[in-house]
Structures are given as structure tokens and as C-alpha cells.
N, C-alpha and C positions, 0 to 999 in steps of 0.2 A: 474294499478299499481301493485296489488297483483298478476296478471297473469305474469307481467314482472319479478317480483322477483322470482316467482315460475319457470319461465323458466331458470333464471340464477342459481337457486339452482340445477335444473335438469342437466344443462350444467357442473356446477362444480362438481357434483357427478360423472357425466359421465367421466370427466377429471381425477378424483381421481381414479375411477375404471380402467381406462386405464393405469395409472401409477402403480397401485398396482398389476394388474393381471400379468404383465411380471415379477415382482418381485417374485410372488408367484410361477409362472412357473419355474422361475430360481432356487428357492429353492427345486423344487421337481424332478430336473433332475439328482441328484446324486452328488458324489464327483468329484473333479478334479483328474487327474491321480496321482498328487503329493500327495494328501491327501490319496488316495487309497494305493499307494505304501508305505506309512508310517505306515500302520497298521501292527499288528502282523501277522494277517492271511495272507496277501500278502507276507510277508517275510518268511513265513513258521515257524514261532516261536510258540512253544508249551510248556505248563507247564508240564515239565518232572517229577517233584515231584508228581504231580497227576497221570501221566501215570504209574509211579513206583508203587503207591498205587493201581491202577486199576489192574496191573499185579499180585500183590500179592494176591488180593481177587477173581480174575477171576477163574472160574471153567471150562471154555471152551474158545475156540477161539472166538466164536460168542460174549460171554460176553465181552471179551477183546476188541474186534472191536467195539462194541457198546459204551463202556465207552471211548475209545480213541477219537472216533468221536464226543462224547458229550463234551469232553474237549477241543477239537480243534476249533479254530475260523475261520479257512480258508474256501475257497469255495469248494476245492477238497475233496473227500473221503480220509481217511487214510486206506490204505490196509495193511494186516499183512502177513508177510512171515516168514517162519521158515526154516533154513537150517543147515547143518553140515559142518564145515570146520576144519582146523588144530587147531583152538581155542575151538572147541567144538560146542555145539548146540547154534545158535544164532537166536533170534527173531528181525525182522526189521519192522519198520513202514514207509511206503512210502506215499506220498501225490500223488494221481492220477491226475496229472496237466492236461492230455489231455482227461479225462473222457472216457477211453476205459476199465475200470475196470481190467486192468492188470498193474502190476508194472514193468516199463521199464526203466533202468537207463538212457537211452537217452532222454526220454521225461518226466519222473517223478523224484521226489525229495525225497531222503532219510532224514527222520528227526530225527530217533534214531535207536539204537540197543541195545538188552539186550543179554549178554552172560552168559551162564549157567557156574557156578563155582563149585568147590568141597564144600562139606558140607554146601550147601545152601548159599554160598557166591557168589553173582552174580555181574556183572558189567554192568552198563548203560553209553551209550555214546551218545551225541548229535552230529548232523551234520549241515552244513550250518549256519543259524542263531542261531542254538542251539549248536554250537561248542564249546562254553565255558564250557559245562556240561561233566563231566567224573567222575562218582561216583560208589562206590561199595555199595552193600546193602545186608542185610540178609533177610531170610524169606523163605516161602514155595516155592519149585520148582515144584508145582503141574502142573502148565500150561505147563512147559517144557515136563514133562512126558505125558501129554495129547496130545500135538502136535505130539510127536513121535508116540504115540499109535494110533492116527487117521490119520496117514500119508497116502496120496495117491500120493505123489512125482510127481506132474507136473513139468516139466522142471527141475528136479533135486532138487526140494524143498520138505521138509517134509510137509509143509503146505502153502497154498496160499489162500487168500480170494477168495472164489469161484465167478466168474463173475456173475453167476445167482444170488448171494446174493447181489449184489451192488445196484439195484434198491430198493430193501426193506430197505436196511441199510440207503440209502439216504432219503427215505421217513421218516423213523423213526427219523433221525436226524433233518430233516426240521420241523417235528412236536415238537420235544424237543426244538428247538431254539425259540419256540413261548410260552415257559413256563417260570414261575418264577425261577424254578431250573436252567435254563440256564443263566438267569441274575445273580444268585448267583455264578455260575461257572466263568462267566466273571469277577466278582469282586474278586473272588479267584485267577484267573489268573493274574489280575492286581497287586495284592499284591506280588505274586510270582515274576513276572518280575521286579518290583521294588526292591525286596530283591536280586535277582540275579544281577541286574545292580550295586547295591551298593557292593555286595560281590565280584564279578568277575571284576568290574571296566573296564579297557581298553579291557580286553580279551572279555567281553560281547559286547562292542561296535564294536570291530573288527570282531567278528563273524557275526554281522549283515551285514557286507560288503562281507562276504564270500559266494558269491551266486554261485550255481552250473549252469552249462550250461543249464540245462533243465529249471530251474526256470528263468534264464535270457531270454530264449527264450519264456517262458510263459508270463513274464511280458511285453516283447516287443510285443507279440500278442495281449495281453489285451489292451495295449495302441493303437495300430494301428486300432484295430477293434471297440474300444469303449466299449468293454464288461465289462470293470471294473465299469462302471456306474451302472451296475445292480448287483454288487457284494453284498454278505452279510457279508463281513468281518468288516464293519464299525459299529461294534456293540456299540461303545461308542458315536456315533454320531447321528444327526437327519436322516442320510440316512442309507439305508440297506433294504434287500428284504422284510422284515416284514412290512415296512412302505408302501409297495405297495400292501399287501395282505388285505384280508377282516379283518383278525384279527388285522392287524396294524392300520387300519383306525378306528376300533373301540376303539383301545387303544391310539389314537393320542393325547388325552387330558392329558396323564399322564406325567411322568418325562423323563430323558434323556437316554432311552434305544431304540435303533433300531426303530426310527420313533416315540417315545413316547414323543416327544417335544424337543429333541436334547440338553439337558442341560449339557452333558458330552462331553468332547473333544476326538477327534480321538487319539488313542495312536501314539506317535511320532510327534505330531503336536502341537506346543506350542500355 
């Protein structure tokens, strides 16, 4: 009789494991496309107040590149360009959607521009999902002068993030995203987006629908290839690239940040 009960117990346990394992596997395969597409990173949304502060304190182009990429939550690197046109010197931030380390309007997405003004009164404008943002600000124009002084004018630009610098910039960003500083930045970004949504109202919402051709093509490719499942933009959910790394597996007992238990919701998903 004891042997019979033992066999029944083993069979029941096996059945439970068979039911549980697929569920565990299902939880580990990443987000649905709709979940991924609703994140700020997938939309190209960035905390422009933080970008403005980074611009003011940066003493070199590499400082600014590093800080902007630490602020941003999307998968692509932000490349910095500086050019001169009829409005004066303009600094632009592009997301490198096709990962070729070059800012190309046909394949990459312009997120913001900063225009040099007189007497240190500058203008900052957002594009795409950031199109609600158009603000002036004062402060040092040090970085403008640095970019002009270090100009090597590739393709008519005063400055362009060197393609050779992109791999190192990406490694630095990936390491940063495994730190508590990034968790703090994500929290700051969340508060910023909430404020802007409340302040700008319908303009904020409509900007989210203003998708460039390059981003539309990027999102379509992510969907058709399934690459969105390995995205690191889902920083407020239980999925994200860190959860698949050694660091993420060690931290999986914690709270709701990038594979640390999934306690927080994905931005844009109720």
C-alpha cells in the first residue's frame, strides 16, 4: 500500500511539473509585440529635461554622448551630430536604428535638436514621440564652442559620433544598465513622462503617434523577425536583456526591475 501511494505521489508530482514547466518557459520568452511597442524606448521617447541638463554640464562631445545614452531607454545608441545652417549651430541626437554607427535620415530617427542662441539663450526641440517639447533655456554654450573647435566636418557636419567609438559606447551603456544608477534614472524618467503627459495633454498623446518612416520600418522589422523579444527596453517589467544575463539571474530574487521579479508594469500598458 505504501508503495502504491508513493507511486501516485510521484505521478502527481510529475504531472504538476509538466504543467508548471511550460508556464515557466512562457514567462521567460519575453514580451508580446504589443507590450514591447508600448514602451518608451520602442517609441523613441526620451527625458529631454535630463538631456538639457547633460548638455549644460558636458565638457566634451564624448561626455554628452555618454550621458544621453545613459538617460535613454531604447535599444539603439544615440548618435550626436553638430551642423551649421541658417539658424546657426545645431546639435542633434539620432537613434541608430539600423546599428551601422552612422546617422542616416532614411534609416535612423531624430529625437531632439539643440540650437545655439545669442547671449547663451538656446532652444531645444523634440521630434517624433518627443514632438510635444519645444523649450528655450539659458546656460553655458561651452559644448557648442567645443564642437566647433574640434570639427573634422565629415559629410558637412562639424561633429559626428565617430563610428569607431560606437562599440565602446555601447559596452559602457550596457554595463551602466546593470547598476542601481540606471534604476534611479528610469524612475526619474517615469516622473518626467508623467509630468509632461499632464502638462502637454493631447499634444503629448498625439506626438506618440507621430512616427517617422524610419521608426515605422524599424518596428515592422522587429515584429517580423521577432527581435523585439530580446529587447532591453522593457525596463519596468519582468523581461529585458538583464534578466538573461549572469547579473540578472543573480538578481532575480529582488524587486521589479529588468528581470528582478517583474513587480512594475511596462510603460503604456495598463
